[in-house]
C-alpha positions in Angstrom: -125.2 21.5 42.4 -128.9 22.0 43.0 -130.8 22.6 39.8 -133.1 25.6 39.9 -136.0 24.6 37.8 -137.5 28.1 37.6 -134.3 29.5 36.2 -134.0 26.6 33.8 -137.6 27.1 32.6 -137.0 30.8 32.1 -133.8 30.2 30.0 -135.6 27.6 27.9 -138.6 30.0 27.3 -136.3 32.9 26.5 -134.3 30.8 24.2 -137.4 29.6 22.3 -138.8 33.2 22.0 -135.4 34.4 20.8 -135.1 31.5 18.3 -138.6 32.1 17.1 -137.9 35.8 16.6 -134.6 35.1 14.9 -136.1 32.5 12.5 -138.1 35.1 10.6 -135.2 37.6 10.2 -132.8 37.7 7.3 -129.4 36.3 8.3 -126.8 39.0 8.1 -123.1 38.8 8.8 -123.5 40.7 12.2 -126.3 38.3 13.2 -124.2 35.2 12.4 -121.1 36.8 14.1 -123.2 37.7 17.2 -124.5 34.1 17.5 -121.0 32.7 16.9 -119.9 34.7 20.0 -123.1 34.3 22.1 -123.8 30.6 21.8 -120.3 29.3 22.7 -120.0 31.9 25.5 -123.3 30.8 27.0 -122.2 27.2 26.9 -118.9 28.0 28.5 -120.7 30.1 31.2 -122.9 27.1 32.0 -119.8 24.9 32.1 -118.1 27.3 34.5 -121.2 27.4 36.7 -121.2 23.5 36.8 -117.5 23.4 37.6 -117.9 25.9 40.4 -120.5 23.6 42.0 -121.2 24.1 45.7 -118.7 27.0 45.8 -121.2 29.2 43.9 -122.8 32.0 45.9 -124.4 35.3 45.0 -122.4 37.1 47.7 -118.7 36.7 48.0 -118.0 33.7 50.2 -115.0 31.5 50.5 -116.0 27.9 50.9 -113.7 26.2 48.4 -110.9 27.4 46.1 -111.8 26.0 42.7 -108.7 25.7 40.5 -109.7 23.1 37.9 -111.4 23.1 34.6 -112.0 26.6 33.2 -110.9 28.0 36.6 -107.4 26.7 36.0 -107.0 29.5 33.4 -109.5 32.2 34.2 -110.3 33.2 37.8 -113.8 34.6 36.9 -115.1 32.6 33.9 -118.7 33.3 34.7 -118.2 37.0 34.5 -115.9 36.7 31.4 -118.2 34.5 29.4 -121.3 36.3 30.6 -119.9 39.5 29.2 -119.0 37.9 25.9 -122.5 36.4 25.7 -124.0 39.8 26.2 -121.6 41.3 23.6 -122.7 38.6 21.1 -126.4 39.3 21.8 -125.7 43.0 21.2 -124.0 42.3 17.9 -126.8 39.9 16.9 -129.5 42.4 17.8 -127.8 45.1 15.7 -128.6 47.8 18.4 -125.3 49.6 19.2 -127.0 51.6 21.9 -127.3 48.4 23.8 -123.6 48.8 24.4 -124.7 51.0 27.3 -125.2 47.8 29.2 -121.4 47.5 29.3 -121.1 50.9 30.9 -122.9 49.3 33.9 -121.9 45.7 33.5 -118.1 45.9 33.2 -117.4 48.1 36.2 -119.9 46.0 38.2 -118.1 42.8 37.3 -114.7 44.3 38.0 -116.0 45.5 41.4 -117.5 42.1 42.3 -114.4 40.2 41.2 -112.3 42.5 43.4 -114.6 41.8 46.4 -114.4 38.1 45.7 -110.6 38.3 45.4 -110.4 40.0 48.8 -112.5 37.3 50.5 -110.6 34.5 48.8 -107.2 36.0 49.7 -108.3 36.3 53.4 -109.5 32.7 53.5 -106.8 30.9 51.4 -103.8 33.2 51.7 -100.7 32.0 49.8 -102.7 29.3 47.9 -104.9 32.0 46.4 -101.9 34.3 45.6 -100.2 31.4 43.8 -103.5 30.7 41.9 -103.8 34.3 40.9 -100.3 34.2 39.3 -101.3 31.3 37.1 -104.7 32.7 35.9 -106.2 35.6 34.0 -109.0 37.9 35.2 
């Protein structure tokens, strides 16, 4: 996996700004719960991206069928944990109207996963169908 330094720098800066903002706020149960969801979800999202390795692409391509690690249980862990991370951030922020993000995000992720499933099914056939039977989302 090629490390994208710009993305890494952006994540670090955003994390530091968020941590600096959060430091001065009173810790409420929703903030603690939100972080309890967002932080592990972010770490699992990063792990899923690492496990996907060279098979990662922005557009649906079928270079390799990854069936190990998180992908042995969840077909789309990046989408799944990305959604959970956003939910955790929404809970942490205490802004229920941010839930509108899900009105856009969930259908988009379902659409993208469907497109990816089509491409993978065309490329890997029976192997992909067997994989689908053993995994979730």
